[in-house]
Every structure is written in C-alpha cells, then in structure tokens.
C-alpha positions as CSV (number, residue, x, y, z in Angstrom):
1,M,0.0,0.0,0.0
2,I,2.8,2.4,0.9
3,T,4.6,1.8,-2.4
4,K,1.5,2.6,-4.3
5,V,1.0,5.8,-2.4
6,F,4.6,6.9,-3.1
7,V,4.0,6.4,-6.8
8,A,0.8,8.3,-6.7
9,L,2.5,11.2,-4.9
10,A,5.4,11.2,-7.4
11,V,2.9,11.3,-10.4
12,L,0.9,14.0,-8.7
13,A,4.0,16.1,-8.2
14,A,5.2,15.6,-11.7
15,T,1.9,16.5,-13.3
16,G,0.6,19.1,-10.9
17,C,2.6,22.1,-12.3
18,A,0.6,25.0,-13.8
19,G,1.5,28.5,-14.7
20,S,5.0,30.1,-14.6
21,G,7.1,32.6,-12.7
22,S,8.5,32.5,-9.2
23,S,9.1,34.5,-6.0
24,S,11.2,33.9,-3.0
25,G,11.1,34.6,0.7
26,D,13.5,36.8,2.5
27,G,14.2,35.6,6.0
28,K,11.9,34.6,8.9
29,G,8.7,35.8,7.4
30,G,9.6,35.8,3.8
31,A,8.1,38.0,1.1
32,T,4.8,39.6,1.9
33,A,2.1,38.0,-0.3
34,K,-0.1,41.0,-1.0
35,A,-3.1,40.5,-3.2
36,T,-1.9,41.4,-6.8
37,G,-4.2,39.2,-8.8
38,A,-3.9,35.5,-9.5
39,T,-0.9,33.5,-8.0
40,A,1.8,32.8,-10.5
41,Y,3.2,29.3,-10.2
42,P,5.7,28.0,-9.5
43,F,7.0,30.2,-6.7
44,T,9.2,29.7,-3.6
45,L,8.8,30.9,0.0
46,K,11.2,30.6,2.8
47,N,9.2,29.0,5.6
48,C,10.8,28.3,9.0
49,G,14.2,28.6,7.4
50,T,13.4,26.2,4.6
51,D,12.8,27.1,0.9
52,V,9.6,25.5,-0.2
53,T,8.4,25.5,-3.9
54,Y,4.7,25.4,-4.7
55,K,4.2,24.2,-8.2
56,A,0.4,24.6,-8.5
57,A,-2.6,25.5,-6.4
58,P,-3.2,22.5,-4.0
59,K,-6.3,20.5,-4.7
60,K,-5.9,17.9,-2.0
61,A,-4.5,19.7,1.1
62,V,-4.2,17.9,4.4
63,T,-4.2,20.0,7.6
64,L,-2.5,18.4,10.6
65,N,-4.7,20.1,13.2
66,Q,-8.2,21.4,13.4
67,T,-7.3,25.1,13.7
68,A,-5.3,24.9,10.5
69,A,-8.3,23.5,8.7
70,E,-10.4,26.3,10.1
71,I,-8.1,28.9,8.6
72,L,-8.3,27.3,5.1
73,I,-12.1,27.1,5.4
74,H,-12.1,30.9,6.1
75,L,-10.0,31.4,3.1
76,G,-12.8,29.8,1.1
77,V,-10.9,26.6,0.1
78,G,-12.4,24.1,2.6
79,D,-13.6,22.0,-0.3
80,R,-9.9,21.3,-1.2
81,I,-9.0,19.8,2.2
82,A,-8.6,16.1,1.7
83,G,-8.2,15.4,5.4
84,T,-7.5,16.9,8.8
85,G,-6.4,15.7,12.3
86,Y,-5.9,16.7,15.9
87,E,-9.5,17.6,16.5
88,I,-9.8,19.1,19.9
89,E,-13.2,20.8,20.1
90,K,-16.5,21.3,18.3
91,P,-16.0,23.5,15.2
92,P,-17.4,27.0,15.4
93,A,-21.1,27.0,14.3
94,A,-20.3,29.4,11.4
95,I,-18.2,26.7,9.7
96,A,-19.5,23.5,11.2
97,E,-21.3,22.4,8.0
98,Q,-18.1,22.8,6.0
99,Y,-15.9,21.3,8.6
100,K,-17.9,18.1,9.0
101,K,-17.4,17.3,5.3
102,I,-13.7,17.0,5.8
103,P,-12.4,13.4,6.5
104,V,-10.7,13.2,10.0
105,L,-7.6,11.1,9.7
106,S,-6.9,10.6,13.4
107,A,-8.6,9.9,16.6
108,P,-10.0,12.9,18.6
109,G,-7.1,14.8,20.1
110,A,-4.5,12.7,18.3
111,E,-2.0,13.4,15.5
112,I,-2.2,12.0,12.0
113,K,0.3,9.2,11.5
114,H,2.5,9.2,8.5
115,E,1.0,6.2,6.7
116,K,-2.5,7.7,7.2
117,L,-1.4,11.0,5.8
118,L,0.1,9.3,2.7
119,E,-3.2,7.4,2.1
120,A,-4.9,10.7,1.6
121,Q,-2.4,11.4,-1.3
122,P,-2.0,15.1,-0.4
123,D,-0.5,17.7,-2.6
124,F,0.1,20.1,0.3
125,V,0.4,19.7,4.0
126,Y,-0.2,22.6,6.5
127,G,0.3,22.4,10.2
128,S,0.4,24.7,13.3
129,F,2.8,22.6,15.5
130,A,6.4,21.5,14.8
131,S,5.8,18.4,17.0
132,M,3.4,17.1,14.2
133,F,6.1,17.3,11.5
134,T,8.2,14.5,12.9
135,K,8.9,10.9,11.7
136,E,7.0,9.6,14.7
137,Q,3.9,11.6,13.7
138,S,2.9,12.8,10.3
139,G,6.4,12.7,8.8
140,D,9.1,15.4,8.9
141,R,9.0,18.1,6.3
142,K,12.1,16.8,4.4
143,Q,10.4,13.4,4.0
144,L,7.3,15.0,2.5
145,H,9.3,17.4,0.3
146,D,11.3,14.5,-1.0
147,L,8.0,12.9,-2.0
148,G,7.0,16.0,-3.9
149,V,4.6,17.2,-1.3
150,P,5.2,20.9,-0.3
151,T,4.4,21.9,3.3
152,Y,3.8,25.0,5.4
153,L,4.5,25.2,9.1
154,T,3.4,28.2,11.1
155,E,6.2,30.6,11.8
156,F,5.0,30.7,15.4
157,D,6.2,27.2,16.0
158,C,9.3,26.5,13.8
159,A,10.8,24.8,16.8
160,Y,8.7,23.1,19.4
161,H,7.8,25.3,22.4
162,E,10.5,27.8,21.7
163,S,9.7,31.5,22.2
164,V,9.4,33.4,18.9
165,V,10.9,36.9,18.6
166,G,8.3,39.2,17.2
167,A,5.4,36.9,17.7
168,D,2.4,39.1,17.1
169,F,-0.8,39.5,15.0
170,T,1.2,40.9,12.1
171,M,2.9,37.5,11.8
172,L,-0.5,35.7,11.9
173,F,-2.0,38.0,9.3
174,E,1.0,37.5,7.1
175,E,0.4,33.7,7.4
176,Y,-3.1,34.3,6.0
177,R,-1.6,36.2,3.1
178,R,1.0,33.5,2.4
179,L,-1.6,30.7,2.6
180,G,-3.9,32.6,0.3
181,K,-1.0,32.8,-2.2
182,I,-0.2,29.1,-1.9
183,M,-3.8,28.1,-2.4
184,G,-4.2,30.5,-5.3
185,V,-6.6,32.9,-3.6
186,P,-4.4,35.8,-2.6
187,E,-7.3,38.2,-2.4
188,A,-9.0,36.0,0.2
189,G,-5.8,36.0,2.3
190,E,-5.6,39.8,2.1
191,K,-9.2,40.2,3.1
192,L,-8.9,37.8,6.0
193,A,-5.9,39.7,7.3
194,T,-7.6,43.1,6.9
195,D,-10.9,42.0,8.5
196,Q,-9.1,40.5,11.6
197,K,-6.8,43.4,12.0
198,A,-9.9,45.6,12.3
199,V,-11.3,43.3,15.0
200,V,-8.1,43.6,17.0
201,D,-7.7,47.4,16.5
202,K,-11.3,48.1,17.6
203,A,-10.9,46.0,20.7
204,V,-7.6,47.7,21.7
205,A,-9.1,51.1,21.2
206,G,-11.7,50.2,23.9
207,V,-9.2,49.4,26.7
208,K,-9.8,51.3,29.9
209,K,-6.6,52.9,31.0
210,R,-5.2,52.2,34.5
211,D,-2.6,54.0,36.5
212,T,-1.0,50.7,37.5
213,P,-1.0,47.7,35.0
214,L,-2.8,44.6,36.2
215,K,-0.7,41.5,36.6
216,V,-2.1,38.5,34.9
217,M,-1.5,34.7,34.7
218,W,-2.4,32.9,31.5
219,F,-3.3,29.5,32.9
220,Y,-3.4,27.0,30.1
221,S,-3.4,23.5,31.6
222,T,-1.9,21.2,34.2
223,Y,0.3,18.1,33.7
224,E,0.5,15.7,36.6
225,G,-0.6,18.5,38.9
226,T,2.0,21.0,37.6
227,P,0.5,24.2,36.0
228,W,1.5,25.4,32.5
229,A,1.3,29.1,31.8
230,A,2.1,31.4,28.9
231,G,5.5,32.8,28.8
232,P,7.2,35.2,26.3
233,G,7.3,34.8,22.5
234,G,3.7,33.9,21.8
235,L,0.3,35.5,21.2
236,P,-0.7,35.7,24.9
237,Q,2.4,37.8,25.7
238,H,1.6,40.0,22.7
239,M,-2.0,40.4,23.7
240,S,-0.9,41.3,27.2
241,Q,1.2,44.1,25.8
242,L,-1.6,45.2,23.5
243,V,-4.0,45.7,26.3
244,G,-1.6,47.1,28.9
245,V,-1.3,44.2,31.4
246,E,1.8,42.4,32.7
247,N,2.2,38.7,32.2
248,I,3.7,37.4,35.4
249,F,5.7,34.8,33.5
250,A,7.0,37.0,30.8
251,D,10.5,36.1,32.1
252,A,10.0,32.3,31.4
253,K,12.3,30.5,29.0
254,T,9.6,29.2,26.7
255,K,6.3,30.5,25.3
256,W,4.4,27.8,27.3
257,A,6.2,27.3,30.6
258,E,6.0,24.6,33.3
259,V,5.7,26.7,36.5
260,S,4.8,25.9,40.1
261,W,1.9,26.8,42.4
262,D,4.4,28.3,44.8
263,E,5.7,30.6,42.1
264,V,2.1,31.6,41.1
265,A,1.4,32.5,44.7
266,A,4.6,34.5,45.0
267,R,3.9,36.5,41.9
268,N,0.3,37.0,43.0
269,P,-1.6,37.8,39.8
270,D,-4.4,40.3,39.9
271,V,-6.3,38.4,37.2
272,I,-6.1,34.8,36.0
273,I,-6.9,34.2,32.4
274,L,-8.3,30.7,32.0
275,A,-7.9,28.5,28.8
276,D,-11.1,26.7,28.3
277,L,-10.1,23.4,26.7
278,T,-12.4,20.5,25.7
279,R,-9.8,17.8,25.1
280,G,-11.0,15.7,28.0
281,E,-7.8,15.9,30.0
282,P,-7.8,16.7,33.7
283,N,-8.4,20.3,34.6
284,D,-8.9,21.2,30.9
285,T,-12.1,23.2,31.1
286,A,-12.3,26.7,32.7
287,K,-14.7,25.4,35.3
288,E,-12.3,22.6,36.4
289,K,-9.5,25.2,36.6
290,V,-11.6,27.4,38.9
291,D,-12.5,24.4,41.1
292,L,-8.8,23.5,41.3
293,L,-7.7,27.0,42.2
294,K,-10.4,27.3,44.9
295,K,-9.7,23.9,46.5
296,D,-5.9,24.2,46.6
297,P,-4.7,25.3,50.0
298,L,-2.2,27.7,48.5
299,T,-4.0,29.2,45.5
300,S,-7.3,29.5,47.3
301,K,-5.8,32.3,49.4
302,L,-5.0,34.4,46.3
303,A,-7.0,37.6,46.0
304,A,-7.7,36.9,42.4
305,V,-9.2,33.5,43.3
306,Q,-11.2,34.8,46.3
307,G,-12.5,37.7,44.2
308,D,-13.4,35.5,41.2
309,R,-11.1,37.7,39.1
310,F,-11.1,35.3,36.1
311,I,-11.4,35.8,32.4
312,T,-12.2,32.8,30.2
313,I,-10.8,32.4,26.7
314,P,-11.0,29.3,24.4
315,G,-7.7,27.5,24.7
316,S,-7.4,27.2,20.9
317,H,-7.4,31.0,20.6
318,M,-4.3,31.3,22.7
319,D,-2.3,29.4,20.0
320,P,-2.2,31.2,16.6
321,S,-5.5,30.5,14.9
322,Y,-8.5,32.1,13.2
323,G,-10.0,32.6,16.7
324,S,-7.1,34.4,18.1
325,A,-8.3,37.8,16.9
326,S,-11.6,37.3,18.8
327,A,-9.6,36.6,22.0
328,V,-8.7,40.3,22.1
329,P,-12.2,41.8,22.5
330,A,-13.0,39.0,25.0
331,L,-9.9,39.9,27.0
332,V,-10.6,43.7,26.9
333,D,-14.2,43.1,27.9
334,G,-13.2,40.9,30.8
335,L,-10.6,43.4,32.0
336,N,-12.9,46.4,31.7
337,K,-15.6,44.6,33.7
338,L,-13.2,43.7,36.5
339,G,-12.4,47.4,36.8
C-alpha cells in the first residue's frame, strides 16, 4: 500500500505544475504575499528557514490540526481539504457544516500518523505545530518534500515550544496572506488579514486605562498537577502588551512554561486568564481550573481567586488560529468589567 501511495504522490508532483514565474522569501517571514491578482506558479517561499516551492494550487490539502483546517475554510478553500487531524473541540457554528465534510484522519485529540497521511495522497500539508512534522507523527518536512509534497508550518512554532521573537498579530495576518497565495486565492488572504486586524484594532481602542498595570497569569493547563502558563514569544504575551497588562511569567524561557503553584502565589496575579479546553484531559475546562484553584490550600488564598477575578478564553485561541483575533475583545471586555 505504501509503495502505491509513493508512486501516486510522485505522479501528482510531476503533473501538478501549472503557470509560470517565481518569487522567493527573504528571512523569517519571507516575502509579503499582498493580493496582486492570480498567483503565478511555481513560486518559492522561505518558511521556518526552509525554501519550499509550490508548483500549483493545491487540490488535496491535508491540515495536521483542526485550527489549520479552520483557517483554510475561512480562506474559502475548505472543499480542497482532503483530510485533517488533531480535532480538539467542536468546530465553530459558522463553519461547522463545511468542517464536518472533511475526513478526519486521526482519533480525537491525536495526531495524524505518516501512513494515514500518505493514504490521503496530499499535494500540500499545512500544520500549526512543529511536533506534528516528525517521523513519529505525520512525517518530517524533508520526508514530505522528497515525496514532492510541499508543506507549510506556522512561523509561530518553527521549533517546538521555543519563544518566537516578534510573535504578534502581524505575523498571523502574514500567514493568512501566504496561505492565500499558496492556495491560489491571494485576495482572500488579504481580506482575512484586513478583517481580523480591524477586530483587534477596535478592541484595543476600547481598553480602559489604568494607573498601574494589572498582573495576569495565562493559565493553560496542568500536567500531573503542575501548572503550565504562557511565557514570552507567543500571542498571549503579545495580547498582554496590546491591552496594557503584565504577564507574570514574561521572564520564562519558553512560550508555554511549566511553572509551580508556589511561584504563582509568590507572583500573586491580579487576574487569572483561563484557557477553556475540551480535550477531556484533567483540569482542561475553565470550570475545572476554577475548582482546582479554589480547592488548593495555596491558591485558594490568592486575592484573584477569592475575588473571582477570572477571564475565560477558548484555549485554541491562545495558540495562533483564526479565533485568536476574537480573543482580544474577550480579553478587553473581561478586564474592563473587572475594573
């Protein structure tokens, strides 16, 4: 079966070329793919330090995770997704009908395995996490490129868990533009970037000013009882700066940091921002997190916990995704209500 899939991929790569012309990236973000009419193929982008050539508009894309699929759906190319994986929550109602038509190539909350990916015979693979582009999971990028399958990995996660210098919404909006170019719909990429920038800008304009910045903890999850919180080099840190609050773990070494309850108590956040997750793991939901904080002998004494100074945001919006822009008005509204 695998041999047949390899042959099919080779044939697809050899016959999939269309158009002419090329462009190349220039560093971390590469060339800005502004809408200038139809995409001219082939073209090359530098993505996470790797030059990737896209020979034609993908017709059988595979997204390695749910939020990557959602971005392509919002670009208007959901009908070209041949499969997706790492499904962690119900899709938003606005795109649920389109999403449910996409074959899911993995168990809920699990990564797509390499063999299953190849069975879908993709002509493009897009993922939001470096940990999925490994030989143990969906296959590393070089493996796929050698098979004639171009890839795109978000610039927010070129290396697993590492903080990213300059991680901000501009980087996310540029990803929309680049994906629009790759998929042959550059105007859609530009529109998505413009629309979401307007959402962020409007929310930031509504921030109530304070004499002293509030200190916040971005509480994502726990692992064997140990809390994980947002550090520097990710969208939570960027959103903190946008709305004028201080992330108490901005000095951590990674964008998602394993911390301790003692350290949380010592840093004493004014507000705790809860990631509402539905993966089914312990303390995933916002309610479970609140219960945990109120029952723990140490954290139950924190003023933020005793005063119910919580803001809830979908966990998937804390990682770069289509929903990330809507996290800003939710954050601003929560902070303004807390006074």
